[in-house]
N, C-alpha and C positions, 0 to 999 in steps of 0.2 A: 431673527434679525428684522424681519418686516414688522413684527409687533413693536419692536423698539422704535423703529422709524415712525410708525403710526402714533405712538405715545408722545414722541418728541414733537411731531407735527401738530397734534392737538394741543399740547402744552404751549407751543409758540403761538398758535392761533388764539388761544384764550388770553394769553399775556398781551398780545397785540390788539385785542379787541378795542380797548379804550383809545388807541391811537387812530383807529378808523372812524371814531365817532365824529359827527359833524360839529363844528364850532357853531356858536350862536350866530355869528356873522355869516357863516356859510348857509345856515338855514334861512336866515332873513333874506339873503340874496337869492337863494334857489326858489324860495316860495313867492318871490316878487313883492315882498312887503313894502319896499321903497316906492313901488309904483303908486301906491295910494298915500302912504305916510309922508312922503316927501312933497306931495302936491296938494292933497286936500284933507287927508285924515289928520288926527293929532300927530304932531311930530314925536319922535322917540324921546326927545328931551322933555316934552310936556307929559308924556306917559310916565317917564322916570320920576318927574317932579311930584307926581301924585303918590308915589311910594305905596302902590297897591299891593295886595296880598298875591304873591306869586302863584300859589296854588289856584286861586280864583282866576287869575289871568290865563293860566294854562287851560283851565276848564272852559273859559270863555272861547278860546281859540278852537279847542277840541269839539265843543258842542255847537258852535256857531250862534251863540246868543249875544247879540249886541256887536258882533263882528263876524265877517264871513268865516265859515268853517274852514279850518286848515287841515289838510290831510298830511299828517306826520306822526311819527312815534311820540310817545310821552317824553322820552329823553330829548328828542329834537325840539319839541315845543318848550320844554323847560330851558334848554340851552338858549333858544331864541328870546324867551322872556328875560332870562338873566342878562343877555346881551343888551336888550332894549333898556332894562332898568339900570344898567351901568352907564348909560349915556348922560352926559352933563352939559 
């Protein structure tokens, strides 16, 4: 019986995993992106207008080249980039 409970718990956790992923807006907020981009950095609308390569944008954030390095998972960085690029 305990094995069955364990299997069910693991299955539920795996299925719920995507529900716990942070949205792009949540990542942008939690990492303080608006602190610069709303005041002095390029606005999200300006970034979106350039229609840059999303993989290159994620790498830029991850590596800190041309932008302060952001400590976040690749998944979170991708979500943030997708959120920013969706701004119009």
